[in-house]
N, C-alpha and C positions, 0 to 999 in steps of 0.2 A: 180596515179598508178592504172591500171585496176585490176579486181578481179583475172585474170589469173596470172599476175605478182606477186600479193600479195600471192596467194596460192603457187606458185613456190618458193618464198622467204621463206615462213614458212616451206615448205617441206625441203628445203636446210638447214635451221637452225636446224631442227629436226635430219637430217642426221649427221650434225657436232656434235650435242650433244651426239647422240648415239655412234659415234666414240670416243668421249672424254671419255665416260663411259667405253668403252672397254679398252682403253689405261690405264686409271687409275686403273682399277681392275686387269688388266694384271700385272701392276707393283706391286700391293698388293700381288699377289700370290707368288712373288719372294722375299718378305720382310723377314727380320730376326726376331728373337724371342723377343728381349727386346726393340722393337721400341717405344711402347707407353710410357713406364716409362720415357725415356729420353725426348721425345717430349713434355710430359705433366708435367714434374716435379713432379713425384709421390713420391719422397722422398727416392730414393734408397740410400743405404749406400755409394755408389760410386759417388754420385752426387757432382759435383764441382760447386762453386759459384764465383761470381765476388766480392761481398762485405761481404760475410760471413753470409748472412741471412739464417737461418735454414728453413727446410720444415715446412709447417703449416698444422695442422689438424683442421682448422677452421670449425665451424658448418655452415658457410655461403658458398655459391657457386656462380657460374656465375660471375657477374660483381662486384667483391669484392675487397676492398682495401687490406686486409690482404693476400688474395690469390695472387693478383698481385705482392706484395712485394716479396713473396717467389718464385713464378714461374718465374718472369722476372729476378731474380738474378741467375737462373740456367744456367750454361754454356752448350751450345749445340754444335753439330758438323755440321757446315754449308756446303753448296755447295762450296762457295768461302772463301778463307782465306786471310786476309790482316794483316800480323804480324806488320807492321809499324804503322798501324792505331790502332791496339790493344795496342801496346806499348805506343802510344800517350795518349790513354784514361785510361791506368792503374792507374796513379796518382789520377784520379777522383774517381775510385772505391776504392782505398786505403783510400782516404779521407772519403768516405761514411762508410767504415768499422770502421775507428777510431771514427767517429761521433757517430756511434751506440754503440761502446764499452765504450766511455767516457760519453755519455749523454743519451743513450737509444733511440735516434732518428734514424729511418729508413726512407730513402727517395727514391722515384722512379719517373722517368720522362718518358713520352712516347708521341709519336705522331703517329696517324694512319689516313689513308685516305680510302675512299670507293667511287669507281665509279661504277655506275650501268646504264644499258641501256636496253630498251625494243624495240623490233621491231614492237610492236603494234601501230596502227594509233591513237595516243593520243596527247594531247596538248603539253606535255613535254615528250620527248622520253628518256632523260637521266638526271642523277643527280650526283653531285660530291660534297663531303664534307670532311672536316678535323676535327680531334678531338685531341686537346693537353691536357695533364694531368700532374699535379704535385700532388702527393699523398704521404702520409706517416703515420707512426705509432710512437708515442712518449710515451715510457714507463716511467711513472712518479711515480708509486707506486710499491714498492717491486720488483724492477728490479732484475732479476735473480732468483727470488723465484717462488713458486708454484702458488701464488695468485697475479699475476701481475695486475696492473691497467694501462690502456694506452688510449691516445687520438688518434683517427684516423681521417684523413681529406683527402679531395680530392677537388682540385680546377681545373676546366677544362674550356676550350674554345671550343665551337662547332660552325662551320662556313661553309658556302657554298664556293666552289671554282669555280668561273666562271660558275655558274649554277643558274637557276631560282628557283629551289626547291632542298632540300636535299634528300638523298636516303630514309629517313624515310617516305617521302610522295609519292615516285614514284609509288608504287603498287596501291595506291588509284586512280591513273590516269585511270587504266583499270578495277576498280571495286573490287579489293581485299579489305577485311576488316582487314587484318593482314599486318603490315608494312614489307617491304622487306629489309630494312636497319636499323635495330634497333640500337639506340644509336648514329646515325649519323644525327643529326638535326642541327639547326642553331640559338640556343638561345643566343649565345655570351658567356661571361665569368660569371661563376656561381660557388659558393661553394656548391658542390653537396653532400658532407658528412662532418659532424662535430659531432663526437660521442665519448662517454666514454664507454670503454669496460672493464669489471672487471671479474676476476676469483676468486672463493671462493671454500672452501672445497677441497683444493689441486687440483683445476682445474676441479672438477666434476660438479660444478655449475658455470655458466657464465651468465652475463647479459650485455645488451647494451641499451643506451638511448641517444637520440639526433636526428639530421637530418640523416635519414638512408633510405635504400631501403626497400620497402615493397614486392619486387618481388624476390630478389636474395636469400632469406632465405628458401623459400618453393617450393617444387615440381620442383627442378632443377636437371640437370645431369651434367656430366663432360664436355659436349660440349655446355653448355648454354651460354657461354660468347660471346657477339657480337663482341669482339675483337680477339678471337681465334677460336671460333666455328661457329655455324650456325648464319647466318645473319637475317633470317626471324623469326619474333617473334613467329609465329605459331609452330616452331620447337624447341624453347628454353624451353618452359614449357607449361602446359595446359592453354589455354585461356578461360577455363570454370571458372576460378577464377578471381577476380578483379585485376586491375593493376594500382593502384594510383601511382603518381609520388613520387620522393624522398621528404619526409617531416618528421615532428616530429613523433617519434615512440619509442617504447621500447619493448624489448623482453628478453627472458631468455632461456637457455638450461640446462638440467640436465642429467648427465650421470649415469643412474642406474647401468649399467655394461658397459664394453668396447664394448658390442654388442647391447645394447638397450639405446636409447637416446630420450628425448622428447624436442621439441623446440616450444615455444609459443610466441606470440607477439600481439601488438595492434598498429595500424598505422592510421594516418590522412587519411580518405577516400577521401578527397577533395584536397590532396596535389598535387602541380604542381612543378616539379623539378626546373624550372627556375624562380619561384616566391618566395617571402618571406614566409617561413613556418609558421610564426605567423599570416599571413593574413587569414588562413583557419582553424587553430586548434581551434579557438573560436567557430566554428560552432558545435563542439562536435559530429561529425559524424565519426564513426570509422570502420575500417576493422580489424577484430580480427581473429586470426588463432592459431590452435594447430596442430602440426605434430609429429607423432610417427615414429621413424626410427629404423630399424634393420640392423646392420652391421655384416655380416657373417664372416668377416676376421679380420684384424688388423687395428688400428687407422690410420696408414700411407696409408691405401687404402680406407678410408672412402669416398673419392670423386668418387670412381669407383664401389665398391662392396656395394650395398645398396638396401634396400626396404623402401619406405616411404608411409605413409598414412596421408593425411592432411584433417582437417575439418575447415571450415571457415564460418564466418557470417559478413555481412556488413549492417550497419544501413541505413535507407532510407536517400537519399540525397535531401534535400529540394530544393536547388537552381536549380538543373537539373531535378527535378521531378522523380528521379530514386527510385523505391520502394526498400524495404529491400530484401536482397538475401542471400542464403546460399548454401553450396555445399561441395563436397569432391573431392580430387584428389589422384592419385596413381602414384608412380614412382618405377621402378625396373631396375637395371643395374648390370653388372658384367664384369670385365676385365679378359679375358682368355689369358694365355701365355704372359702377358704383351704386348699384341698386338691387340687382337680383343675385341671391346667394344660394345656389343649390349645393347640397352636400350628400354624401353617402358614406355610411359606416357599416362595417361587417366584422364578424369575429367567429373563431372556431376554437374549441378547446378539448382537451382530454383529461378526464378526472372530474372531481366534484369540488374544485377550489372556487368555482364561480357560479353565479346564478343560472346562466344559460350555457349549454354546451355549444350552441351556435345561434347567431342572431344577425339580423340585417336591419338597418335604419336608412330611410330616405327622407330628406326634408328640404324646405325652401324658406328662405328669409327674403322679405321685400321691404326695402326702405321707402318711406313715404315723405312727400312734402304736400303742402296744401296750396291753395290759390294765393293765400295771404302771407305765408311764412316759409322759411327754409325748413329743410327736413330735420325732424327730431324723432320720428315715430318709426315703429317696426312691426311688421306682421311676421309671425312664425308658424309654420305648419310642418308637422313631421309624423311619420308612421313607422312603427317598428314591429318586427315579428321575432319571437324567441322560442327556442326549443330548450326546455329546462334540463339542467344537469341531473336532476332527480327524475328518474324514469317514471315515477308514480304520478307526476304532474303532467297536465296537458299543455300544448303549445298556446302561447298568449300573444295577442296582437294589441298594441297600444298606440293611440293617436292623441295628438294635442294641437290645439289652435290657440294662439294668443295674440293680443294686440297691445303693444307697449306704447303708450303715448306720454309725451312730456307735457304735463299740465302746467308746471311753473319751473323756473330755474331750480335745478337740483331736486325736483320732485316729480317722480314718474309713477303712473298708474298702469297696471297690467291686468285686465280681465282675461280669463281663459276658460276653455272647456276641454275636458279629456274624455276619451272613450276607450274602454277596455273590452275587447272581444275575447270570450272564453278565459276568464280569470284562472290562472294556472292551478291555484290551490282550491278551487271551488268548481268541480265538474258539474254541479247542479245548476249553475248560473251561466247563461249564454253571453250576457253583456252587462255593462255598467257605465253610467254617466257620472261625471264629476265636474263641478263648476268652481272656479276660483277667482280671487281678486287679490293682487299683490300691490303693495306700495313700497317705494324706495325713496328715502330722503338722504341726501349727501351734503356734507359741508366740511 
């Protein structure tokens, strides 16, 4: 392909993207008032469920087992309705409800796929992967009381689908240092969470210990989930903080008042999600964090109305030669009219423990209804700028636009487009486009 053809193709792609933005935001302007609450499972008193799982005001966000159990059990109003199929599955949900009532065990199953493609002249131009999950929460202590103790777990399989690489590696092909398809790798079958969660002091004090995430607790917003929200890691939380894999860790949260909460934790800095967590914990190198949170409204809106300030420190990592690092992050967001969700994230760090030494993210979510049905859809748009910790790399700007629509009960489709300006590890390239399509089926 000659340079003229290539320039024309890129220009055509930009025109298509601009047109898509106009269409999506035109739809948003005609949306109803309570769209976000239903599409995100915010815990409205009118919320209907499949298996009777109540809303959660967990201190964790993003890719969380307890959040998934609550949100995925919420009934939504889809584009298409299949009453016979729903009738066929109803005994399954009735069984899940009885199982929870009789034993305290909640279960959730899901399968999601992500296809991404770039028009850039790289070795691998597309990537396709699937992610199947079985996860649950088993209340074994003081079920129904204020101070419950429960075991949470997640078993998942991540695999490519007729693809040389998974989406988690595609953006590296053109020099980005932030994955474009977070959570869609190909490590096979792994137990990615096994943890004990305990509430004390009538729920004001909570702690967790086990194999857990070191990422989803701190500096996240309501659209951080790679399965429901943004797919690019640079838009999910600040990359000025470290991002170890899921490994052995412990943390606690204390609710001073319904408006002021502190969350702190310590995690294995060398953990790799797909490896035995006991292989690295013996190195005694840790990522430690404390985060102070202010919630201006009520606990059922903690995911949306929040201000967070995190401070972290990571020990030097001997094997990789990474020196000690420390830093701070900030998050603020608010849900207006149960429909508009602006958020801002920022971070700064010292050392090379993180991808960026400083970054800023600004974004907006818009819940949608249509003329004929209640809201189930969501538009997300965010832009980030990051200054890499490696001085040899250039500043990178990343943007993503997605539209998540509920095609059928428990089946959501999410087309998206990403734009990277000045890929940090490729100074010869000024920009890159990437198009994606995600599906998510829950039951």
